[in-house]
C-alpha positions in Angstrom: -46.4 -53.7 13.0 -48.1 -54.5 16.5 -44.7 -56.1 17.9 -43.2 -53.2 18.2 -42.7 -51.6 22.1 -40.8 -49.6 23.8 -37.7 -51.1 24.3 -33.6 -49.4 25.6 -33.2 -48.8 21.6 -35.7 -46.6 21.5 -34.2 -44.3 24.2 -31.1 -43.9 21.7 -33.2 -43.5 18.5 -32.4 -39.5 17.0 -34.4 -37.7 14.9 -33.1 -37.1 11.2 -33.5 -33.2 10.3 -36.9 -31.7 9.2 -38.1 -33.6 6.2 -35.7 -36.1 6.2 -36.9 -39.5 6.6 -34.9 -42.1 8.5 -34.4 -45.9 7.6 -33.3 -48.0 9.5 -32.0 -51.8 7.8 -31.0 -55.2 8.9 -30.6 -58.9 8.1 -30.8 -61.9 9.7 -28.9 -65.2 7.8 -29.4 -68.7 8.4 -26.3 -70.6 6.8 -27.7 -74.0 7.5 -31.1 -73.1 5.2 -28.8 -70.1 2.9 -32.1 -68.1 3.9 -32.1 -64.2 4.8 -34.3 -61.6 6.1 -34.3 -58.4 5.3 -36.0 -55.6 6.9 -36.7 -52.3 6.2 -38.1 -49.6 8.6 -39.0 -45.7 8.0 -39.6 -42.9 10.3 -40.1 -38.9 9.8 -38.6 -36.9 12.3 -41.0 -37.0 14.8 -39.7 -40.5 15.4 -43.2 -41.9 13.7 -43.3 -45.1 11.8 -44.1 -44.4 7.7 -43.7 -47.6 6.7 -42.2 -51.1 7.6 -41.6 -54.0 5.5 -39.8 -57.5 5.3 -37.9 -59.7 2.5 -37.9 -63.4 2.4 -34.3 -64.5 0.3 -33.4 -67.8 -0.7 -30.0 -69.0 -1.7 -27.5 -67.1 0.0 -24.2 -67.5 0.9 -23.1 -65.0 2.9 -24.2 -62.9 5.9 -22.3 -59.8 4.2 -24.3 -59.9 1.4 -27.5 -60.1 3.5 -26.5 -56.7 5.1 -25.7 -54.9 1.4 -29.1 -56.1 0.3 -31.0 -54.9 3.3 -29.3 -51.3 2.5 -30.0 -52.1 -1.2 -33.7 -52.8 -0.3 -34.1 -50.0 1.9 -33.4 -47.6 -1.4 -35.8 -49.6 -3.6 -38.7 -49.2 -0.6 -38.1 -45.6 -0.5 -38.4 -45.4 -3.7 -41.4 -47.0 -3.9 -42.9 -45.0 -1.2 -41.9 -41.7 -3.0 -39.0 -40.8 -0.7 -36.8 -37.5 -1.3 -34.6 -37.2 1.2 -33.1 -40.1 3.1 -30.8 -41.2 6.3 -30.1 -45.2 6.1 -28.7 -46.5 9.4 -26.9 -50.3 9.6 -25.2 -51.8 11.5 -22.8 -53.3 9.0 -20.0 -51.1 9.1 -18.2 -52.8 6.6 -21.3 -52.0 3.7 -21.7 -48.3 5.4 -18.2 -47.6 4.4 -18.3 -48.9 1.2 -21.2 -47.1 0.1 -19.7 -43.7 1.9 -16.8 -44.1 -0.6 -16.1 -43.3 -4.2 -13.4 -45.8 -4.5 -14.8 -48.7 -6.9 -15.4 -51.8 -4.7 -13.9 -55.1 -5.5 -15.6 -57.3 -2.9 -18.3 -59.7 -3.3 -20.9 -57.2 -2.6 -19.8 -54.9 -5.9 -22.8 -55.6 -7.9 -25.1 -54.5 -4.9 -23.2 -51.4 -4.2 -22.9 -50.3 -7.6 -26.5 -50.7 -8.2 -27.2 -48.8 -4.9 -24.9 -46.2 -6.2 -26.7 -45.8 -9.6 -30.2 -45.7 -7.4 -28.6 -42.7 -5.6 -29.8 -40.7 -8.7 -33.4 -41.2 -7.5 -32.9 -39.0 -4.2 -32.5 -35.7 -3.6 -29.8 -36.3 -0.8 -29.2 -39.2 0.4 -26.4 -40.7 3.4 -25.4 -43.1 5.4 -25.4 -43.9 9.0 -23.3 -47.0 10.8 -25.1 -47.4 14.2 -24.4 -50.3 16.4 -26.9 -53.1 16.7 -28.1 -52.0 20.1 -29.4 -48.7 18.8 -30.8 -51.1 15.9 -33.0 -53.2 17.7 -36.4 -52.2 16.0 -35.1 -53.4 12.7 -33.5 -56.3 13.9 -36.3 -57.0 16.5 -38.7 -56.7 12.9 -35.9 -58.9 10.6 -36.6 -62.0 13.2 -40.0 -61.7 13.4 -40.2 -61.6 9.6 -38.0 -65.1 9.5 -40.1 -66.6 12.5 -43.0 -65.8 10.6 -41.5 -67.0 7.0 -43.3 -64.0 5.4 -42.8 -60.7 2.7 -44.7 -57.9 3.2 -45.7 -54.7 4.4 
């Protein structure tokens, strides 16, 4: 994770409650090649990084789907890491709203939202928070780096 550096978004980062893992998610989408890169960054309440991962996907048709998949990957990442208390932050207001509501989703991301609601059972507590792209800078930087390197991994 050597390409992380102190930047303006770190000034806006706020810690989660004690014992909660904060996961920032983001995704990039290239419509011409129909590819996307998703990223997940996990930090403890003191700001220490406890993990980061990028994921590459092919045959993606919509940026909206990319953002939903990024949130889903965050949950799968958290399950694999053994995290039980989670705060997921992302810069897609629509996706975050859909995850917070109890209403049935009828959009293109319905299957992803449904799967995420089922995954919620794997956690003691999980919450979602919308943050502006400026504040989600580390996540965006990692997603762009993953796209540049064309590499999935921890």
